[in-house]
N, C-alpha and C positions, 0 to 999 in steps of 0.2 A: 667490809666483807668481800673477799675476792670471789671470782667466778666459780672456782671449785667448791669453796665452802657454801656458796649459794645453792649450787646444784645438789650438794649432799643434803643440805637443809630441806630442799624441796622434796627430795626422795623420802626423807623421814616423815615429812608432813603428809605425803600421799599414802603412806602405809596405813592399812586399816586392820582393826582387830577381827578375829574370827566372828565375834558376835555381830559386828557391823556388816561384815560381808554376808553372813547368813540372812540378816534382816533385809538387806538390799536385794539379794538374790531371791528371797521369798516374794518380795514385792514384784520383781520383774517377772517371775514365773507365774504368779497369780494374774498379773496383767495379761500375760500371753495365753491364759486359759488353762494352764497346767493344773491337773488335779493334785491335791495334797502338796501344794507348793512348798510348804515348810519342810515336809519330809524329804522332798526331792532335793531341796537346797542343802539340808544336813547330810543327805546321802552323798552328794557331790563332795562336800567338805571332808567327810571322814575317809572317802576314797582317796582324795588328793593328799591328805595328811598321813594315810596309812594307819589309822587308829580306829578303835571301836567307839560305839556311841557314848559309853561312860567317859572315856578319855576325851572325847570331843567336848563334852560339857565342862570338864575341868579346864580346858584350854580356851574357853570362849573369849577371855580377855587378852589372850596372847595376840601379838601382831603376826600377820601372815608373812612368811618369807616371800620375797619377790617372785621366786620361781614357782611357788605354790599358787600365789595370787594370779600369775599369768596363766597357769594351767586351768585354774578355776574360771577365769574370765572366758577362756576359749570353750570350756565345757558349758558354761552358762549360756553362751550364744547358741550353741547347738540345742540345748534343752528348750530355750525360749522359742526356737523354730519348731518345737514339738517333736524333736527326735527323742525316742524313749531313753530314759536315764540309763537303763541296763545296757543299751548299745554304746552310750557315751563312755561308761566306765568298764564295759566288757564283761560284766558278770551279773548274776542274779541269784538270790537265795531261794531254795526250794526244799521243803521238808528238812529244814535246818542244815542244809548242805549248800555249798557255793558251787554254782554252775557257770562255766564260761558260755557267753552268748555272743553272736555276731548277727549282722543283718540277714544271714542265710537261714536263721531259725526264728521261730516265734519266741517272744519273751515268756518264760515260765510265769504262770499266774497262780495266785493262791487257790482259785477255784479248782484248778486241776489236781490239787492235793486231795480232793474228794475221791478221785480215782484210787489213790494210794490207800486212803482210809478203808475203802470198801474192799480192795484187794486183800489187805491184811486181815480184814474181818472174815472174808470168805475162805481163806486158807490159813487158819491159825497155827497149824503145826509146822508150816514152812519156816517160821522163825526159829524152830528147834532143829532145822536142817532137813526136814522132809523134802524130797525132790519135787520141784514144780517146774514145768516148762511153760513159759509165758511168752507171748508175742506183743510187741509194742509197734503198732502200725502207724506210720507217719511220725517217726520218733523225734525228728527235729533235733533239739539240743541233747536228747537222750535223758532228760530229767526223769521221765517215768521209768524207763528201762534200768537206768543206773540206780535209782532209788530202790526199786524192787530187788535188784541184785544185792544191794547193800543190806537190805532188811531181811532177805532170805538167803542164808549162807549156802543152801543146797540148790538154789534155783539156777536154771539156764534161761536166759532171755534172748530172744531173737528180735532185733530192732531193725525195722525196715523203713526206708524212705526213698523217694524217687530222686532226691537232690543229693548229688555228690558232695557239695560243700556242707550240707547239713550233716551228712554221715561223718565228715571229718570232724565237725564240732562234737558230735556224739562220741566219737572215738576218743577225742581228747578228754572228755568228761569221764568216760569209763576208765581211762588210764589214771586220771587225777584222783579218782576214788577207789582205785585198786581192784576193780572188778572186770577189767578188760578180758580176762580169760573166760568169763562167764556171760559176757554180753557180746553176742555175735551180730555183726552188722551186715545188712543185705540191701542191695539196690533193687527195690521193687515198688510198684505203685498200687498193688492190690493183693488180696488173699489168694489169687490164682497162682501165685508163686509158691504156695505151700501145699504139701501133700495132705491127704485126708487124715484126720485125727492126730494132728501135730501138736496141739496145745491143750493145756489144762485151763489156760486163761488168756484172753485177749484184752488188751487195754488200748484205747485210742482217744486222741483229741483231734478229731477230723475237722476239716473246714465245714462250718455250719452256718455261716452268714450267707444270706442270699446276695446275689450280685448287686441288687438295688440297695440292700442294707449296707453293704460294704462301701458303696459310693457315698453314702451319707454318714459314715462312721467318723469317730474322732480322728483328728489329724495324725496322731501317733501311728495309726495303722498303715499309713502310707509308707512307712519305713520298714514294715514287716513283710515277709514274703507272701505275695498275693495268693500263690497256689495253696498255701497253708490256711488261708482264710476264706476264699471264695468257694462256696458250696453250690454254685450254679443258680438257676432261676428261682428255685424254692429253698435253697440251702441244704438240700437233702441228697445231692448227687453222690457224694462219697459215702454218706451214711447208708443210703439205700443199698449200695454194693456191698458194704461191710456186713450188714445184717443178713443179706441174701446168702452170703457164702460162709458166714460164721459157723453154722451148724455142720458144715462139711469138715472144716479144719479143727473144730473142737472135739476133744474126747468126750465120751458120754459123761454128762454131769458138769461139763465145762461151762465157764462163764465168759460172757462178753460184757465189759464195762466201758462205757463210752460217754464222753462229754457231748452235750447237745445244746441247741439254742433255746432261749427262754419261751419261744412260742411253738416249739416242735413236739410237745408232749404227746398229743393225740396221734399225730402222724407217725411218730416213732413207735408207739405202742402197737399201732396197726401193722407196721412193718415187722415187728418182732412176732406178732401173732401169725401173720401170713408166712413167715419164714420157719414156723414150726417150733419156736421157743416154748418150752413147757412151763416156764416161769419167767415173769418179768416184773419190773417195778421201776419207778422214777424217784430220784432223790432231789430235793430242792436245796439251793444254796442259802447262805445267810440272808440274802436279800429277798428270799421267798420265791425265786424263779426256778422252774425245772432246770436242772443242770447236769444230772447224771442219769443215764439209762443203763439198766442192767438186764441181761437176758441169759437164761440157762437152758441148755439143750440136753 
């Protein structure tokens, strides 16, 4: 056997099937402490191959092309270092739509879909085109603003964020889903930027981790924008300001829907009461933690 034949034979022997790679990647990610390691490994594989999950399972015994294998190994190293998978592949699903994400924005999470569920419930006629003016405060990727605009054909959504790079991602997602004409982006850090009685609805996923909680949080959060996570000493710095000014910018009967931390129920209810909300309630997530606060003025 000459040198060329030997090298070719070695390359063939080194090639692995998709099934083998997923198994090895799952083990590596599990060892690194990544949650749902198998799901993460499969997600990397389907993104690298450009297929859906059904097609992925059909191809489990196929050998990976060398270029795909190289890309997967590079992605695996990043994920094993606890970089979120969504940043590695550049996208994340939210409310059955795909959103572009970068390290300039929080990774959209399933818990935030509770905000969409409640918004749709509070404004049932909006799906038939009844006009609604909504504000998404701290929009990040724009997943909330864009989803509401997609679900409500007559809605106008003003999406604000203090971060220019985040607004660029939100703009790209609004264009991607065909609602850029109804999602208006604004560089602002608080409700002070808005006139009185501007909105029928406010939605927000504000920073609600305390500084101490953030320091001890899972490693993936190191890659996400700190300003979108750190709620100050008690986790309520931004929440407190939002609630205090919500009554001014909401129209009579308007709603504030906001994601909160699991230990903040009592404090948030007190803030809503003090701010003059005439109705309020807290919704729990599937794990049983208080997750969504609603107030009506």
